[in-house]
Backbone as CSV, one residue per row, in Angstrom:
resi,resn,N_x,N_y,N_z,CA_x,CA_y,CA_z,C_x,C_y,C_z
1,UNK,0.296,-1.425,-0.100,0.175,0.007,0.093,1.001,1.263,-0.219
2,UNK,0.165,1.978,-0.543,1.240,3.389,-1.314,0.913,4.591,0.692
3,UNK,1.113,5.712,0.544,1.127,6.337,1.380,-0.201,7.318,0.932
4,UNK,-0.787,7.881,1.637,-1.639,8.800,1.131,-1.469,9.786,1.938
5,UNK,-2.155,11.143,1.111,-2.093,12.637,2.032,-3.256,13.255,2.355
6,UNK,-3.091,13.487,3.488,-3.482,14.103,4.522,-5.047,14.811,3.773
7,UNK,-5.168,15.429,2.828,-6.375,15.476,1.882,-6.832,14.423,1.875
8,UNK,-6.573,12.956,0.919,-6.880,12.017,1.011,-7.668,11.373,2.448
9,UNK,-6.863,11.306,3.158,-7.668,11.475,4.667,-8.814,11.993,5.046
10,UNK,-9.333,12.763,4.525,-10.218,14.121,5.083,-11.386,13.530,4.236
11,UNK,-11.032,12.955,3.018,-12.214,12.469,2.267,-12.961,11.482,2.820
12,UNK,-12.540,10.820,3.816,-13.009,9.245,4.237,-13.781,9.859,5.544
13,UNK,-15.105,10.232,5.615,-16.309,10.503,6.883,-15.995,9.179,8.125
14,UNK,-15.796,9.435,8.735,-15.782,8.296,9.893,-16.137,9.400,11.105
15,UNK,-17.783,8.401,11.355,-18.470,9.343,12.424,-19.182,8.140,14.008
16,UNK,-19.088,8.502,15.254,-19.404,7.871,15.791,-21.059,7.494,15.412
17,UNK,-21.154,6.494,15.959,-22.460,5.662,15.741,-23.031,5.102,17.117
18,UNK,-24.624,5.215,17.270,-24.976,3.952,18.183,-25.277,3.032,18.044
19,UNK,-25.676,1.628,18.186,-26.239,0.619,17.408,-27.549,0.807,18.179
20,UNK,-28.635,0.307,17.697,-30.130,1.013,17.936,-30.697,-0.736,18.023
21,UNK,-30.413,-1.362,16.577,-31.487,-2.772,16.515,-29.547,-3.757,16.421
22,UNK,-30.017,-5.003,16.462,-29.310,-5.877,15.573,-30.589,-6.966,15.151
23,UNK,-29.864,-8.156,14.237,-30.887,-9.032,13.662,-30.150,-10.016,12.769
24,UNK,-30.140,-11.004,13.197,-29.638,-12.229,12.460,-29.375,-11.805,10.874
25,UNK,-28.679,-12.564,10.524,-28.545,-12.700,8.986,-28.191,-14.079,8.138
26,UNK,-29.200,-14.847,7.786,-28.806,-16.014,7.764,-28.285,-16.187,6.233
27,UNK,-29.223,-14.540,5.278,-28.969,-14.907,3.827,-27.357,-14.429,3.865
28,UNK,-26.380,-13.894,4.520,-25.451,-13.207,4.098,-24.213,-14.670,4.076
29,UNK,-23.679,-14.564,2.944,-22.651,-15.868,2.945,-21.866,-15.728,4.176
30,UNK,-21.332,-15.279,4.899,-20.285,-15.529,6.127,-21.479,-15.453,7.403
31,UNK,-21.205,-15.607,8.358,-22.037,-14.892,9.735,-22.158,-13.450,9.795
32,UNK,-23.367,-13.314,9.642,-23.488,-11.722,9.339,-24.643,-11.025,10.829
33,UNK,-24.468,-9.642,11.504,-25.745,-9.681,11.994,-26.380,-8.404,10.813
34,UNK,-27.304,-7.875,10.599,-27.844,-6.583,10.713,-28.089,-5.476,11.872
35,UNK,-27.496,-5.118,11.297,-27.172,-3.587,12.496,-28.537,-2.110,11.752
36,UNK,-28.863,-1.602,12.543,-29.216,-0.372,12.552,-28.956,0.423,13.656
37,UNK,-27.995,1.439,12.599,-26.881,2.488,13.904,-27.595,3.663,13.474
38,UNK,-27.502,4.624,14.924,-28.246,6.077,14.710,-26.701,6.568,14.689
39,UNK,-26.591,8.301,14.155,-25.829,8.944,13.495,-26.376,10.330,14.175
40,UNK,-27.582,10.615,14.786,-27.647,11.569,14.760,-27.979,12.470,13.902
41,UNK,-27.384,13.466,14.102,-27.921,14.502,12.185,-28.437,13.962,10.862
42,UNK,-26.627,12.911,10.920,-26.922,11.841,9.754,-27.784,10.880,9.487
43,UNK,-28.862,10.070,10.418,-30.093,9.394,10.483,-29.143,8.132,11.146
44,UNK,-30.021,7.390,10.667,-30.089,6.219,11.035,-29.781,5.164,9.228
45,UNK,-28.512,4.873,9.710,-28.057,4.421,8.643,-27.848,2.414,8.795
46,UNK,-28.043,1.724,7.744,-27.725,-0.159,8.183,-26.246,-0.207,8.119
47,UNK,-25.787,-1.715,8.284,-24.777,-2.017,7.900,-24.671,-3.163,8.399
48,UNK,-24.086,-4.095,7.317,-23.973,-5.675,7.495,-22.455,-5.771,8.390
49,UNK,-22.627,-6.785,9.649,-21.203,-6.627,10.053,-21.109,-8.144,10.458
50,UNK,-19.861,-8.501,10.149,-19.458,-9.982,10.737,-18.983,-9.579,11.741
51,UNK,-19.648,-9.669,12.609,-18.681,-10.028,14.243,-19.436,-10.551,15.147
52,UNK,-20.370,-11.905,14.191,-20.601,-12.694,15.066,-20.081,-13.664,16.342
53,UNK,-18.804,-14.022,15.587,-18.175,-14.622,16.600,-18.057,-14.322,18.773
54,UNK,-17.180,-12.854,18.243,-17.523,-12.298,19.190,-18.777,-11.431,20.112
55,UNK,-19.314,-11.393,19.262,-20.249,-10.160,20.142,-21.749,-11.021,19.551
56,UNK,-22.490,-10.906,21.409,-23.556,-10.999,21.080,-24.677,-9.978,20.571
57,UNK,-26.104,-10.347,20.373,-27.334,-9.451,19.089,-27.383,-8.406,20.530
58,UNK,-27.635,-9.461,21.950,-28.104,-8.197,22.848,-27.230,-7.631,23.657
59,UNK,-25.898,-8.196,23.837,-24.760,-6.801,23.858,-23.837,-5.802,22.882
60,UNK,-24.898,-5.917,21.924,-24.131,-4.778,20.841,-25.369,-3.739,21.037
61,UNK,-26.671,-3.822,21.437,-27.757,-2.871,21.836,-27.003,-1.090,22.686
62,UNK,-26.913,-0.243,22.155,-26.495,0.546,22.866,-24.875,0.827,22.102
63,UNK,-24.391,0.490,22.366,-22.480,0.325,21.748,-22.620,0.966,20.797
64,UNK,-21.703,2.216,21.161,-21.387,3.154,20.467,-20.150,2.673,19.105
65,UNK,-19.631,2.881,17.899,-18.878,2.278,17.809,-18.755,3.342,16.335
66,UNK,-17.119,3.262,15.292,-17.278,4.209,14.414,-17.359,3.344,12.885
67,UNK,-17.857,4.127,11.982,-18.110,3.570,10.442,-18.070,4.736,10.052
68,UNK,-17.490,4.660,8.573,-17.080,5.288,7.192,-18.235,5.375,6.823
69,UNK,-19.068,6.718,6.968,-20.357,7.008,6.486,-20.556,7.347,4.892
70,UNK,-19.627,7.504,4.325,-19.655,7.948,3.117,-19.017,6.992,1.910
71,UNK,-19.081,5.781,1.882,-19.277,5.053,0.989,-20.290,4.875,0.439
72,UNK,-20.241,4.160,-0.784,-21.140,4.184,-1.609,-22.243,2.902,-1.221
73,UNK,-23.356,3.169,-1.018,-24.200,1.516,-0.368,-24.047,0.520,-0.977
74,UNK,-24.162,-0.650,-0.829,-23.373,-1.640,-0.776,-24.760,-2.897,-0.557
75,UNK,-24.934,-3.984,-1.800,-25.817,-4.870,-1.551,-25.270,-6.109,-0.787
76,UNK,-25.344,-6.293,0.392,-24.770,-7.884,0.878,-26.208,-8.848,1.146
77,UNK,-26.282,-9.599,-0.536,-27.555,-10.575,-0.026,-28.361,-9.809,-0.309
78,UNK,-29.836,-9.962,0.256,-30.924,-9.034,0.352,-31.073,-7.766,0.682
79,UNK,-30.180,-6.853,1.692,-30.154,-6.218,2.196,-28.854,-5.309,1.616
80,UNK,-29.547,-4.080,2.318,-28.337,-2.768,1.152,-27.809,-2.329,2.675
81,UNK,-26.515,-2.155,2.795,-25.256,-1.616,3.697,-24.800,-0.747,3.401
82,UNK,-25.195,0.657,4.145,-25.199,1.817,3.886,-23.764,2.645,4.442
83,UNK,-23.140,1.996,5.650,-22.030,2.178,5.978,-21.114,0.811,6.336
84,UNK,-20.015,1.559,6.837,-18.705,0.569,6.931,-18.170,0.423,8.791
85,UNK,-18.385,-0.629,9.160,-18.406,-0.191,10.320,-16.899,-0.933,10.396
86,UNK,-16.100,0.028,11.507,-14.528,0.020,11.623,-14.606,-1.147,12.935
87,UNK,-13.361,-1.904,12.460,-12.912,-2.962,13.270,-11.805,-3.331,12.999
88,UNK,-10.782,-4.092,13.962,-10.209,-5.223,14.129,-9.701,-6.777,13.629
89,UNK,-9.621,-7.240,12.634,-9.338,-8.609,12.243,-8.436,-9.427,13.064
90,UNK,-8.294,-9.943,13.702,-7.727,-10.804,14.402,-7.232,-12.112,13.398
91,UNK,-6.076,-12.818,14.013,-5.705,-13.647,12.901,-6.578,-14.903,12.738
92,UNK,-7.849,-15.051,13.605,-8.503,-16.492,13.153,-9.876,-15.627,13.061
93,UNK,-9.478,-14.641,12.428,-10.968,-13.651,10.885,-11.732,-13.113,12.119
94,UNK,-11.860,-13.188,13.653,-12.533,-12.894,14.459,-12.507,-11.053,14.259
95,UNK,-13.379,-10.395,14.557,-13.446,-9.115,14.296,-13.780,-8.076,15.312
96,UNK,-12.972,-7.342,16.395,-13.209,-6.707,17.044,-13.431,-5.357,16.875
97,UNK,-15.014,-4.653,17.499,-15.504,-3.611,16.940,-14.200,-2.075,17.419
98,UNK,-14.329,-1.386,16.848,-13.354,-0.387,17.034,-14.304,0.460,18.043
99,UNK,-14.170,1.209,18.842,-15.024,2.317,19.607,-14.123,3.457,20.495
100,UNK,-14.837,4.792,21.133,-14.366,5.469,21.932,-14.290,4.722,22.916
101,UNK,-13.325,5.663,23.846,-12.881,5.346,25.085,-13.824,5.784,26.595
102,UNK,-14.800,6.839,25.312,-15.744,7.710,26.557,-16.803,7.858,25.651
103,UNK,-17.765,8.664,26.545,-19.075,8.126,26.243,-18.795,9.310,25.381
104,UNK,-19.436,9.406,23.971,-19.596,10.488,22.943,-20.373,10.890,22.478
105,UNK,-21.192,11.892,21.885,-22.744,12.074,21.278,-22.589,11.677,20.133
106,UNK,-23.512,10.705,19.485,-23.426,9.973,18.519,-23.625,10.963,17.072
107,UNK,-22.868,10.755,15.650,-22.438,11.606,15.104,-21.402,12.082,14.477
108,UNK,-20.452,12.147,15.954,-19.258,13.203,16.532,-18.830,12.651,14.769
109,UNK,-17.774,13.480,14.104,-16.669,13.055,13.338,-15.461,12.733,13.552
110,UNK,-14.803,11.908,13.231,-13.693,11.297,13.144,-12.229,12.213,12.347
111,UNK,-11.220,12.862,12.828,-10.420,13.304,11.991,-8.995,12.808,13.094
């Protein structure tokens, strides 16, 4: 991978969101959840996330996450994923969500 400039980085909009709804996603090729995420003034956006190995549905509700909010929507099976939830992929393929270490307002942009 090559270097990116700060101007390149500024084009990527990463915002704080709060997961408000989670559903199983049996039609996904790999185990995943359907997430509905509140981004404050940006509205509620949907995402598909392959985070089933480390997270139960009920523990995701009200969790703050980081997501890229300006990628084009992507169809995953019969679901439109509008944002990309950010996580760290471990050696075994598990995904650990990235989240702020303090309670912050939803919708805030990361810089």
